[in-house]
C-alpha positions as CSV (number, residue, x, y, z in Angstrom):
1,M,105.4,127.8,59.0
2,T,102.6,128.9,55.6
3,D,103.4,131.8,54.1
4,L,100.9,134.9,54.1
5,A,100.2,136.1,50.8
6,V,99.1,139.3,50.2
7,P,94.8,138.5,49.2
8,T,93.6,139.2,45.8
9,P,90.3,141.3,45.8
10,K,87.8,139.2,43.7
11,P,86.2,140.2,41.1
12,V,83.0,142.0,41.7
13,K,79.8,141.4,40.0
14,R,78.0,144.6,40.9
15,K,81.0,146.6,40.8
16,A,81.6,145.4,36.9
17,D,77.9,146.3,35.8
18,Q,78.4,149.1,37.9
19,D,81.5,150.5,35.4
20,Q,80.3,149.0,32.5
21,K,77.0,150.8,33.2
22,I,78.7,154.3,34.1
23,A,80.5,153.8,30.5
24,N,77.5,153.8,29.0
25,Q,76.7,156.5,30.3
26,I,79.2,158.4,29.1
27,T,79.2,157.2,25.9
28,A,74.9,157.9,25.4
29,D,75.6,161.4,26.5
30,G,78.4,162.2,24.3
31,Q,75.6,160.8,21.4
32,Y,73.3,163.1,22.5
33,L,75.2,165.7,22.5
34,E,76.8,165.1,18.9
35,T,72.4,164.5,18.2
36,V,71.9,167.8,19.4
37,K,74.4,169.4,17.9
38,T,74.5,168.1,14.3
39,D,70.7,167.9,13.3
40,P,69.8,171.3,11.8
41,E,66.0,170.9,12.8
42,I,66.8,169.8,17.2
43,S,69.9,172.6,16.5
44,V,67.4,175.0,16.4
45,L,64.1,174.2,18.4
46,L,66.7,173.9,21.2
47,A,69.0,177.0,20.7
48,A,65.2,178.7,20.7
49,R,65.2,176.9,24.6
50,G,68.5,178.1,25.6
51,Y,71.2,175.8,23.7
52,I,73.0,177.9,22.2
53,P,76.0,176.8,20.7
54,A,78.6,177.6,23.7
55,K,75.5,175.8,26.3
56,L,76.0,172.1,24.3
57,T,80.1,173.1,24.2
58,E,79.6,172.9,28.5
59,G,77.7,169.4,27.8
60,F,80.9,168.0,25.6
61,T,82.9,169.6,27.8
62,L,81.9,167.2,30.9
63,Q,81.5,163.9,28.9
64,Q,84.8,164.1,27.4
65,G,85.8,166.0,31.2
66,A,83.8,161.9,32.5
67,Q,85.4,159.9,29.2
68,A,88.9,160.7,30.6
69,A,88.4,160.6,34.3
70,F,86.9,157.7,33.4
71,T,90.4,156.2,31.3
72,H,92.4,157.5,33.9
73,R,90.4,155.4,37.1
74,Q,91.0,152.3,34.5
75,T,94.8,153.0,35.2
76,M,95.2,154.1,37.9
77,L,93.5,150.3,38.8
78,A,95.3,148.7,36.6
79,A,98.8,149.8,38.0
80,Q,97.2,148.9,42.1
81,G,96.8,145.6,39.9
82,H,100.0,145.5,39.3
83,A,102.0,146.8,42.3
84,T,99.6,144.0,44.7
85,A,101.1,141.4,42.5
86,G,104.4,142.9,42.4
87,L,103.5,143.4,46.9
88,S,102.7,139.7,46.9
89,G,106.0,138.2,45.2
90,S,107.7,140.2,47.6
91,I,106.3,139.1,50.7
92,A,106.7,135.5,49.3
93,T,110.3,136.3,48.9
94,A,111.4,137.9,51.9
95,R,109.7,135.4,54.4
96,E,111.7,132.3,52.8
97,M,115.0,133.3,53.2
98,Y,113.9,134.9,56.9
99,L,112.5,131.4,57.9
100,D,115.2,129.8,56.2
101,F,117.4,131.5,58.0
102,R,116.0,131.4,61.1
103,E,115.3,127.3,60.4
104,T,118.8,127.5,60.1
105,V,121.0,129.5,63.0
106,R,118.2,126.3,65.1
107,S,119.9,124.1,63.9
108,V,123.7,125.2,64.3
109,T,123.9,123.6,67.9
110,A,127.6,125.9,67.5
111,F,124.6,128.5,68.6
112,T,123.4,129.0,73.1
113,A,120.5,130.3,73.4
114,S,122.0,133.4,74.0
115,D,123.3,134.0,70.3
116,R,120.0,132.8,68.9
117,K,117.9,135.5,71.1
118,A,121.1,138.2,69.9
119,L,120.2,137.1,66.2
120,N,116.5,137.9,67.0
121,V,115.4,133.6,66.0
122,N,112.8,133.2,69.0
123,G,109.2,132.8,68.7
124,T,107.3,134.2,65.2
125,V,107.4,135.1,62.3
126,P,105.3,137.9,62.6
127,D,102.4,138.5,60.6
128,D,103.0,142.3,60.5
129,K,104.7,143.6,57.2
130,Q,106.2,146.7,58.8
131,K,107.4,143.9,62.6
132,L,108.4,141.3,60.1
133,I,111.4,143.8,57.4
134,T,112.4,145.5,61.4
135,A,112.5,141.8,62.9
136,A,114.6,140.4,59.6
137,R,116.9,143.6,59.5
138,A,118.3,143.5,62.9
139,S,118.7,139.0,62.5
140,Y,120.3,139.4,59.6
141,Q,122.7,143.0,61.5
142,A,123.5,140.8,63.7
143,A,124.3,137.7,62.0
144,Q,126.8,140.3,59.7
145,A,129.1,141.0,62.9
146,E,131.3,138.0,64.4
147,P,131.5,135.7,66.4
148,Y,128.1,135.0,64.3
149,A,129.5,135.7,61.0
150,A,131.8,132.9,59.9
151,T,130.5,130.7,61.5
152,L,126.8,131.4,59.7
153,A,129.4,131.1,56.4
154,T,130.4,127.9,57.3
155,F,126.3,127.1,56.9
156,G,125.0,128.9,53.8
157,Y,125.3,132.6,54.7
158,P,128.3,134.3,53.7
159,A,128.4,138.5,52.9
160,T,126.9,138.0,49.7
161,V,124.3,135.2,51.2
162,I,123.1,138.1,53.9
163,D,123.3,141.3,51.8
164,A,120.9,139.5,49.7
165,A,118.2,139.0,52.1
166,L,118.6,142.8,53.6
167,A,117.6,143.5,49.9
168,A,114.6,141.3,49.8
169,L,114.0,143.0,52.5
170,D,114.2,146.5,51.0
171,A,112.4,145.5,47.7
172,Y,110.0,144.2,50.1
173,S,109.2,147.7,52.1
174,T,109.6,149.5,49.0
175,A,106.8,146.8,47.3
176,D,104.1,147.5,50.4
177,T,105.1,151.6,50.1
178,D,104.4,150.8,46.0
179,Q,101.3,149.1,46.8
180,N,100.0,152.3,49.3
181,S,100.1,154.8,47.0
182,A,98.9,152.9,44.1
183,I,95.9,152.7,46.2
184,G,95.4,156.4,46.7
185,S,95.6,157.6,43.5
186,A,92.7,154.6,42.4
187,T,90.9,156.2,44.6
188,K,91.7,159.6,44.0
189,A,90.5,158.6,40.4
190,T,87.4,156.5,41.7
191,A,86.6,160.1,43.7
192,D,86.7,162.5,40.3
193,R,85.8,159.8,38.5
194,N,82.3,160.2,40.3
195,A,82.3,163.7,40.0
196,A,83.0,164.3,36.8
197,V,79.4,161.6,35.8
198,K,77.7,163.2,38.7
199,A,78.0,167.2,36.9
200,L,77.5,164.9,33.0
201,T,74.2,163.4,34.7
202,A,72.9,166.7,36.3
203,Y,73.7,168.7,32.6
204,M,72.2,165.6,30.5
205,K,69.6,165.1,33.1
206,Q,68.2,169.1,32.0
207,L,69.0,169.2,28.7
208,R,66.9,166.2,28.5
209,G,64.0,167.6,30.7
210,I,64.3,170.9,27.9
211,A,63.9,168.7,24.8
212,R,61.4,166.9,25.6
213,V,59.5,170.1,26.0
214,A,60.7,171.2,23.0
215,L,60.4,168.6,20.8
216,R,56.3,167.1,22.0
217,K,55.2,167.7,19.2
218,R,57.5,166.3,17.3
219,P,58.1,162.7,18.0
220,D,60.3,161.9,15.7
221,L,63.2,163.9,16.7
222,L,62.9,163.2,20.4
223,K,63.3,159.3,18.5
224,K,66.4,160.7,17.1
225,L,67.7,162.0,20.3
226,N,66.1,158.2,23.0
227,G,67.5,155.7,19.5
């Protein structure tokens, strides 16, 4: 039987390009604001249009917030990747152990059809994570009791091995919970980043518009802002 593995999301070029575009925007906005703040001629002309130091501080706060949100999202995506890898490994271990156990029980001629039913080895291994954990746990717990424990111990399943199999299920369950939590955190981090970038974009759109008006007769100064 083929083990199921958690599919690893394939890189999506469009999303990668979008992330790079956002990163570039955040950096460019920071440079723009720094130029407005530090260039004496530009700062005077824009101050006359409402962009006094306090107003520029607002922009810097938005830019720094967007940068922090971007960085936090990258961290959460990395955590999600680690959680997915951990879950994949836990799935492989737990399924392999359970498949071996089921095959062993089915091979023992001393076990009757009723025994195999009691040990829950009929049918196929569930694909659903929770159903697999429930089914495997029922099998192992039944295997811990007589009249099955003594017989299984002679075929490679003493109490210590059954305990290890149960521990593998616990690790699988924990890894699944960790991945779900990581996905939730990454999703929220993406929403927070998008909101921060949206606020920065709105601020910068107005600033750039006012700057074009204020510096219309000074193309040299506009060049400093626009690169």
